[in-house]
C-alpha positions, 0 to 999 in steps of 0.5 A, a space after each residue: 518366356 522362351 530363351 530366344 525372347 531374352 536374347 540381347 540385340 544391338 538394334 536401336 530400332 523401336 519395333 525389334 526392341 519392343 518385341 523382345 519382351 513378347 513371347 513367341 505367340 504374342 510376337 506372331 499376333 503382333 506381326 499379323 496385326 501389323 500386316 493387317 494394319 498395313 493392308 488396311 492402310 493400302 485399302 485406305 490409299 486406294 479408296 482415296 485414289 478411287 475418288 478422282 476417276 469416280 468423280 470424273 465418271 460422275 461428271 462426264 457420264 463416260 467410263 473412266 479407266 474402264 469403269 462407269 461411276 457405279 463400277 467405281 462405287 462398287 470398287 470403293 465399297 469393296 475397298 471399304 469392307 476389306 479395309 475395315 475388316 483388316 483394321 478391326 482384326 489388326 487392332 484386335 491382334 495388336 491389343 492382344 499382343 500389347 497385353 501380352 507384352 505388359 504381362 511378359 515385361 513384368 515377368 522379365 523384369 521381376 526375374 532379372 531383378 532377383 538375379 542382380 547383385 546387391 551393388 546394382 541397386 542404388 538409392 533411386 532403384 525402388 522408385 525407378 523399378 516401381 514406375 517401370 512395372 506400372 506407369 511405364 509398362 502401361 505406356 509402352 504396352 500402348 505403343 505395341 497395341 496402338 502406335 506401331 499399327 497406326 504408323 504402319 497403316 497411315 504410312 501405307 495409305 500415304 504412300 499409295 495416295 502419293 503414287 495415285 497422285 501421279 495418275 491425276 496430275 504429274 505436277 502435283 506428283 512431282 511436288 509431293 515426291 520432292 516435298 514428302 522426304 523434306 516433311 519426314 526429315 522435319 518430322 524426325 527433327 521434331 521427334 528428336 525435340 519431343 524425345 529430349 523434352 520427354 527425357 527431361 520430364 521422365 528423369 525429373 519424375 524418376 528423381 522425385 519418385 526415388 526421393 518419395 520412396 526414400 522419405 517413406 522408408 527412412 521415417 524412423 531415422 528422420 523422426 529420431 532426428 526431428 526431420 520428419 516434417 522438413 526433409 530438404 532433399 525431397 523439397 529440392 527434388 520437387 524444385 529441380 523436377 519443376 525446372 526440368 519439367 518446364 525445360 522439357 515442355 519447351 522442347 516438346 512444344 518446339 517439336 509439336 510446332 515444327 511438326 504442325 507447321 511442316 504438315 500444314 505447309 505441305 497441304 497448303 502447297 497442295 491446295 494452291 497447286 490444285 487451285 492453280 490447275 483449276 483456274 488455268 483450266 487444266 482440270 475441271 471445277 468438280 475435279 478441283 473441289 474433289 482434289 482439295 477435299 482429298 488433300 485435306 484428308 491427306 492432312 489427317 493421314 500426315 497428322 496421324 503419322 506425326 502423332 504415332 511417331 511422337 507416341 513412339 518417341 515418348 516410349 523410347 526412353 522407357 524402353 531404354 530403361 528396360 534394356 538397361 535393367 535386362 542387360 545389367 550384369 547378373 550375379 555369377 553362378 557356378 556351372 557345377 555345385 561343389 560338395 557341401 563344405 565340412 568347415 562352416 566357419 566364416 572368414 573375410 579378409 580386407 573386404 571393401 565394398 561400396 554401393 556408389 563409387 568412391 563412397 565405400 561402406 566397408 573398408 578393410 573388414 576382417 572377420 573370422 568366425 569359427 565353426 559352431 561359435 556365435 558373433 554379434 555384429 553391432 553398430 549404429 544405423 548405416 554402418 554396414 551390418 546388413 551389407 556384411 550379412 548379405 556379402 557373407 550370404 553371397 548376395 553381391 559380387 562387388 566386394 573386393 578382398 585383400 
């Protein structure tokens, strides 16, 4: 991956954070795919806008806005062809970029992990990294391939539709202009609820995965202590994980209810307004039926926008985890290598080291191994033998020397 792809960004926006894990070719594909999705959405909005003049031309037999019914039918067919073509190629390019994102993410995470100091790794690192390059990689790649494009497409269609409504009925145009910002504010609130729920569920899954890896890795020690079949920490993680998952489901359910209710309230308001205009004689019966049908199609657009927002919110926590790994401080590397040492002795003076703060593994270790001599480091499991060897081999930068 090129160096520019690895530059850090303080932006918390979803799309720039997503594209940072793509190479330049994948970013170009994703940008073009997003533009084609936007074009497809504009065509969809224009298609909905055409329905009203086409219906009026069909009803009266007179041209509407300079076109007869067949003229509007040809325009609708052309819009359909352009929109479908743009949607097809936009989907193709976005999925190709999503696959590139998954491929590059594995490379980025793998290379970064190889440069991290020993002190960065904790008890849950194995389970966390395992989920990051498997389940989370696929889920986040889905956001690049599908959710971003769907959000752009349906948002563009909704904007064009709202603009067209002003040409049909200024009353409904005012209603939409005032209600759409309120709707999206409610969608943001529901998105935050879903994000909180997903965060609770994801943290529970990470903790369980870490305990499972720990349980499998420590089988030798557990069986030696006759604790292989009854590992309380693993059982406790399942109990706590279940509690957090239930809380997460409640938060997610609240977000879904709030989203669905707000969308339905807007559409019901539109139908009531159109019905009132039809009953008062402001618009004809056929126009009333068409506008209600288009309002129901508008519901689909709003529901798909909400679905895309929730899908992206699901992946936001995953991106947070990836950013945390990529932005972690690396093991320092000298600018220029020194000449080969003439003295091969090893000296450690008052070395202190801990993986977890306030839980030291090594305390004031002194070691002096003359060149050409041999020293055995012995002790029970967990006393710090491997840690000492890794510190000597300069695999960590978190030791403190007196």
